N, C-alpha and C positions, 0 to 999 in steps of 0.2 A: 298551679297545683304543684307543690314539691315533690320531689321523687326522692326516697332513701336511697343511698349510694355506699355501697360497702367499700372498709378497706382495704384496698387490694393493693397496698404499695408493699413489697417483699421487703423483708428485711433478715439481715442474719444475724443471728445469737451473739452475743460478745466472748469471743474468744474461740468460737467454731472457724474452721478451716471452711471458706466459701468451695470448696472442690469435694468437702464430704459431703455423699448422700448414699441415698438405702442400698445403690448398687457395690458402694466401695465400704460401707460403714464395718462391713468386718466379712475377713475371707475364710476360706474353706468350704467343701463339700457338705458337712456337717452341719455348717451356719446356715445354709440355706435348707436342709432336709427340716432342721428342727426349729427355723426362725418361727417367731408371731408377727412378723411383720406383715402387713395383706398386703404390703407391692410386691413383697417378693415370692407370697404367697400365690397372687397375679401373676407372677411372671413363669413361676411354676408349671400352675396351670396353663400358660399358653402355650409352654412347648408341648406337654403333654395333648393337648385337644388340637394343635396343630400338624401331630404326628399322627393322630388319629386322622384328623382330616383329610391329611395327605393317603393314608392306606385305601381309608376307604372310597376316594377317589381313582386310586388304582383299580381296585373293585368296579367301580363305573365303567372305566374302561376299559377291560376287560370283558366288561357286558356288552361294550359296545360294539369293539371291535368283533366278538361272535355273533350278533344280529347284521352284520353286513350281509350273510345268507340267508337265503329262506331255511338251509339244511344245516343241523348240528356238523362243524369243520374242526374244532378247537384240538379233539384229541381223536384217533384213529376208530375208537368203537362212541358212534353217535348215542348208544343209548348212556355211554360214562359221560360223553357231554355235553348232555341233559341233565345228569347228575352232576357233573360240576358246575351248569349251569344254576342251579339252583343252592346250590351251597355259595357260589359267590352273590350272587341276589342273597340270600341272606344275609350273610357278615355286614354288605355292603349296605344294606337297609340298619341293619342293630348298629353297626359304629357309627354311623352318620346320624341316628338319631340320635343313641342314649353316651354317648362317648363327643358328640359336637353340637349337633345344631343346640339342645337341652339346655346345655351347660355353658356354652361359646362365650356367649355376654355377659350373662349374670357372674360365671366366676370369673372372666379375663377384666372386663370393665368394672363389674359391679363391687369387685374386691379391691379394684386400683383406686377406681374415682371416688366410693360412696364415702369413705369415711373422710375423703379431701372436700367433698362440696359439703359436708357437715362440717365443714372446720373442727373435723377429730384429729386426733392422733393415732386411732387404729378402730375397729369395730368394738361391736362391746365383748364378745368371747372370743380375742383371739387363739388361745386354747383347740373352741370349738372348730373354731376355720381352719384351724392347720389339720384337724383331724377329719376334716370335711374333705380334704386334700390327699388325704392320705386314704379314704374310701373310693375315692375315686380310681386312686394308680390299683388299687387290691380289686375294684368288680373291671377293673381294664385286663387285669393281668388274668382273668378268669376270661375274656375274649381272646387272649394272645393266645393260651393253652388250645381253645378250641380252634383256633388258625393254624395251628402246626398238628392239629392230630385227624386222623385218618378220613377221609371220603365212602361213607359207606355205599356200595353199587346195589341201586335194588332189583337188576337184573339177576345179578348172581351172588347174592348174597352174600359177599364179599365187602372187606375193606381194603378202598384202596390207598396206594401212598400219596402223599402229596401234601395233605392239609386240607383246611374250610372244612373241615368235619361238619355242616350243621345244613338243613337242609328245611325249615320249619317256616320259613320266612319271618322277616323281624317282626312280626305281629307275636309269634310264637303260638301260633294259634293252634287248638284242639278242634281236629283229631292227628294234627301231623305232628305234634310233638307230644302225643301220649300212647303212638301207637309203638310197636316195637325197633321197629326200622331205624326212629330215631338216636335209639342211643342213649348214650350216660352225656351227650354235647348239649343234651338239651336242657339235662341238671347243670351242669360250668356254665354254660350261656346263662340260665335264668337267672343261677348265683351271683355273676357279674351286674347284671341286671337289678339285683334287689339291694346290691352293696351300695352300687353307685347309685341307687335310690335315696340312699340313707346321705349319701351327699348332698342330696339334693336339698333333701329336706332342714341337714344341720344349716346350710347355706342358707334357706328361708328364715329359720328361728333367727339367725345372727344378725340377716337388713331389719325385721321387725322391729328387735326389739334397738339394734344400732337406732335406726329412724326415733324410734319412742327415747331412747333415752337421751342419745348422744345429740338432739336437734338442737341446736343454740337458742337460748330463748327469743332473738329478733328473727328468727325462721318457724315464721306459723306454717301450718300445714300449705297454708296457700299461699306461698312465698318460698315453698321449697321446689329445688330444680325438678324439670318434668322427670328425666332420666329417675330420679329417686322416687316420683310417682309409679312408673312404669316396673322398678324393682319391689316396691313397698306390695302392688296387685300380684305380679309372678311371685311373691315370697307368701303371699296366702292362700297362691294356689297349690305352689309346692306344698306347702305343710298338710294341705287338707287335702290336696287328689292323689300325691305318690306313695301314701298307707295304703292307698287302696289296691296299687299294683303292687307293692311290694307284699299285700296279704295273697292278693292274684294267683301271683308266680309262687310263692311258698307253699298254697296248695295243690298249684301243677309241683313241684318238686316233691312233696308227698304224695301225691299220687303215683307218682314215677317212679321211689322210692322204694314206699308202702304197700301200691298196689291197693289205695282208697277209692274208689268212684264218686269219681268228683265231677269230673267234664270228661273223661272218657267213655263213651256209650258202651262199649263192652264189660263195663264194669259198674252199668249202672247210674255214671252220669249223666249230666248233661253238657253237650260242646259249645252250645247259647248260652248259658250260664257264665262262659268263659267272655264271651263275646262283649256280655253286659258291662261285666268286671272290667276287662281292659279299657273299653270305649268310654267310660266313666271316667280312666282315666286319663285316655290319652287323647281324648278333646280338649281336655281342658292343658293336656300337654301343648295341643298347640296354641296357644295362649300363653305358656311356659315360655313355648321359642321366639313368640313375635311380640308381644309385649316388651323384653327389651330391645327389642330393634325398634320400634314404635321411640320409645326411650331415648335410644340412640338417634333418631329424627329430629325429633323436638329438640334438641340440642344443636343438630350442626345449621338447620335450614334459616335459624334466626342468628346467628352467630354472622353467614357469609351471605346471609338477605342484609344483614347490617339494618335490622328491624326489632320491633320488640314482636314476642312470638305474638298470634293472632289467638283470640280466644281461650287465655292461658285454664280458666273453669275448667270450659269445657272437655279442652284434653286431657285435663287431671280428672274428671269425672267420668273421662268416658274409660279411662282405662280401669275402674275401679268396676265399670260398669261390665265392659267383658268379663271381666274374671268372673264375676255373678250367673251371667249369661252361658259361660261355658260349661257349666256345671249339669244346663239342662237340655244340652241336644245331641246329646253319645246316640239318642236313638237315629240321628238318620244317616249315619253306618249302617244300618240294621234295615233297612224297609227291605230287602228280600230274603230277610231271615224268618218272617213265619208271623210278622205282629201285626195286630190287627187294624185294620183301615183306620179306627179312630186314632189309635197311638199313632200309625204313620203321621196322620195331619196333624197331628198335634207337635211330634217332633218337626216337620217340614215349617209349619209356623214359628218356632222357638228359632231355626236357623235362621230365619228368614228373618229376626231381630236382631240378631246378631250382627247385618250389614250394618247398622245405625251407626252405634258407637266407631265401627269402622271410618265409613263413611265423614263422619266427626272430623277423626283424625287426617283425613288425607284433604279435607277440604276447607282444616284451617292450616295445613301446611303450605298447599297454593296460594291462600290468602296472603300467608306472611312474603309471599315471593310478590304479591302486588305491588305496583309501583315501590319495589325496594331496591338499593343500590349492592347490584349481586356480585359477588366476589366471586368466581370459577377458580374451585380448585381441586383438588384429588378427593376432599371429603364430600364437597358437594357434587360434583359429576355421577358418584356411588348411590348419594345420598338421592338424585334426581330418578336415577337405575331405580332404587328402591319404588318410588313411588309407584313409577310404570311397571314392573314387575307384579307388585301385591294388587294392583286394581286390577291389573288382569287376571291374576289369580284369583282376587274375590268376585269378579262379577264372572266368571266360570263357575264359581261356586254356587250361585245363583241354581244354572243347571243342577247343580247336581243335589241341592235342596228342594225343589221342586220333583214333587214322585211321577208325576208322566215322564220328566227326561233322565230322571234316576236310574231307574229300571232297565231300560237299554243301553245305558251309558254305564249301566254297574259294572266292574271286573274289567272295563277296558283301558286303553292307553290314553281315555280324555280324564282319568284317573290320577294315571301317573302324572299326564305335564299340568294338572289343576295343585295336587300335593308339591309339587316342583316348585311350580310358581310361587307359592303362599311360605312352603316351608322352604324349603332349599334356597331358590333363589333370592327370595325378600329377605330372611338371614346371613345371606352371606352378602350382597349387597349393603347392609344395616351394618355386620361386623366389618367390612374393608371399608366403611365409613367410617368407622368409631375407633377404626385404627389409624389410618391417617389423621383424623383429628385430632387422639391424645397419644399418638406417637412422641411426638416431641416431648409431651410431658413425662410419659412413661420410662424416653429412654434418652432425653436431653439432646438429642440429632433431629433435623430436619431431615426428610426425604425429599424427593424431584418430583414437585406438583403438573410438572407436563408429562412426564412419563407416566405417573397416575392417574391423570386425565385419558391417555390412550388406552393404558388399559382397562379403565372402566368401558369405555366405547370396546375395547377388541370382548370383555366378558360380557356387555350387556347382547351385542352381537352373538356372541360362539352361543350363551344361553338360547334367546330367542330362536336360532337354529335348530339348536339340542330340540328345543322343549316344544315349540310352537306346532310343527309339523305332527308331534303324538296326539293334539286336537282334533286334526283331520283324523290319522286313522283312530282314535277311537269313535268319530261320529259315525267310520265306514265299518266300526267292529270289531279290529282288533284286539283279541283278548292281552290282558297285563300278560307277565308274568310266562310267557312261552317261548321257550327256546328256538324253535320251529315256528314257520308262521307259511304263508299263503304267499307265493311270489308274490301276487299285487301289493301288498307293504313293502316288496323290498327298497322302491324307491325312496321312502320316507323316513327307512330304516338308515338307508345312506344318508341320509338329509343330516338326520341325529346326530349321526356316528364322526359326523363332519366337523358339527358344529361343535361335538362335544370338545375334538381335537382343539376350534377355535380357542374356545372357552378352557381349557387346559393352558395353552399360550398365554390366554392374558394372565391367568391366575400365576404362571412362575414370569413373570413380568411385573407381577405384584411385588412377590418374593425375592425378586433380584433387585426391586429397587428401595426393598426395606434392608435387605443386606448392605446394599450401597451406600445408605441412610444410616446403617450406622457404623458399619466403617469409615467412610469419608465425607460423613453426610456435615454441614456446621453446623457447631452449636446452636442450641433452638435456645430464643430469651424466654423468658418467665411466661409472657404470654402471647405469643405468636400470632392470635389470629382476633384477638380483641372481643375475649368470651369474657363475661362480667359473675358465670358464675366462680365458688370460692377457691376449686383446683387450681385456677391460676391467679390466686395470690401468692403462690409458693416458688418456689426454684425451680428449675425443669436441669436433671430431673430431681422431684424432692428430696427433701433430709430425711432419716432416719425418723424421726419425729414429726415430720409433716409440715409441723410451722414453727416461727423463732417467739411469734405473737398470734397469739387465737385472732384470725379476722373478725371486722365485723359486718355478719351478711346482710344486706337489701334486696333489689329487685334485681333477680337474675338473668332478667331479659331487656335492661334498659342499658342500654349499649352506644349511649347517646355519648357519654363523658371518655369514653376512651379517643385517642388518637395514633395515628401507626406514625412510627419513628422513622425507622431501618430497621434491615433485615439483620440487626445483629440485638438492636432493642425491642424492635418486635412495638405493639401496642402499647403506650405506657397512659395512664388518666392525668387529664388536664390541670393543672395548680391551680383553677378556681374550684374546683372539686375534690381537690383531696390532700392530704395534710404526710408531712415527712418526706424522706428520698423518695427519686421515684426509680422504678422497675429499671 
């Protein structure tokens, strides 16, 4: 049986300077701020998102340093230290979730790669794409305002200088966010999250429209790259679920400013209603975070295993299945909120069902590796780290989905560890795998793979040192969100803090590798990895309009026709299966 092979030869349009690309096509700050080029928008997202990740990471390190001792010690006043801890905890969580984990992969890789994978010149609505970037930036400014505003000191009733002025937790739970002590910073932070929600919705609309309208005729639904399937499922979640959070935050703002009783019990409201609204969005948001990461995995694994992806249709359908099921499992966050036993049982059963499409993906990735020609490099090392971290996070989620184990583990460090394994760890490993995979295409330079592999090992060791002891702490009853704790837990916190510093060393190694790659890395060929998706059919970095001639798509995971030549030329298609000049 013959296999359709895309025309992947790289051509430069007549009269065009071969050195002209999207990075130098036009110059000046305004050419970036008002650009409609999806690739430049992706780069600006990358700068903003990584800056927010750095800031949220600094808060995490400060939290871990404070937890080295069972007693508060960062400030002279123990009560002020506890208050500062709560504020840092809130901003760490809110910035990490809303400004990094949710937007990172869709906003950066989705914006850059989606039109290229479709063989298109841009997304369906370029101006809407720019507006989504501006919304992200405007929402982030509100968090910056909160960051530098005063800290409310509950013990004295005064506002302390020094910043970090929000202590509700990243979920903005009532009654923490509705009491008088929370102040106006709740309104600022929720307004920022509200605006960022519009960025998420606009991005989702753009991606759905692009996949529907810009997909070439030869690219049927089941010939799309799996990364596009994951972005499509993610976009549906963004469009349907994010308005629920937006309305919830708007009601909270109205309650704070107009004193209308919605969630505050003192005004006749119901705090549990806020939990229902919040988790109806936030559990789908879990898959807004993880589905794009799974899409990155589905691109990296076959390319570096030199083997067609195993079970393409199952992976594609499982993405849609995860998106659908995610709307029906929010109640497992509320097992101890007073729900009836029947409702708890139903939500527990639905929670277990989510494991099926997730397990399908993990099985198919590992099956792709079976009897394959594995090429170890940085992207694959991070991808392997994702599989191990995500599997551990998923398995521990079974304990929290079961009623008899959820109740004693609720609000303990077991939940903290599970959340970080599934959300932070899995997303970061997939994000770094995607960066090493698409770095040559984005910047036209290559990084040192050996340094990248060592960084992957360091981050993997540091991550497990940080969060695995927290599973043990949780089973022993250590509550989360406490600035102080019984002395018997100190050894676990010391190990966690050491792991955090190890992980930070690995992340700074990655940053060093990227900067070195940009400054002194060798030029990247059009196809450095031998991939068969359409982004490898153009130059590295791509020109302003992406393609001199629209490429013809085929099976995105048919890799047999590519042959490695050398470091300068990369992979080229064998003469028997291609026409025209080789890349």
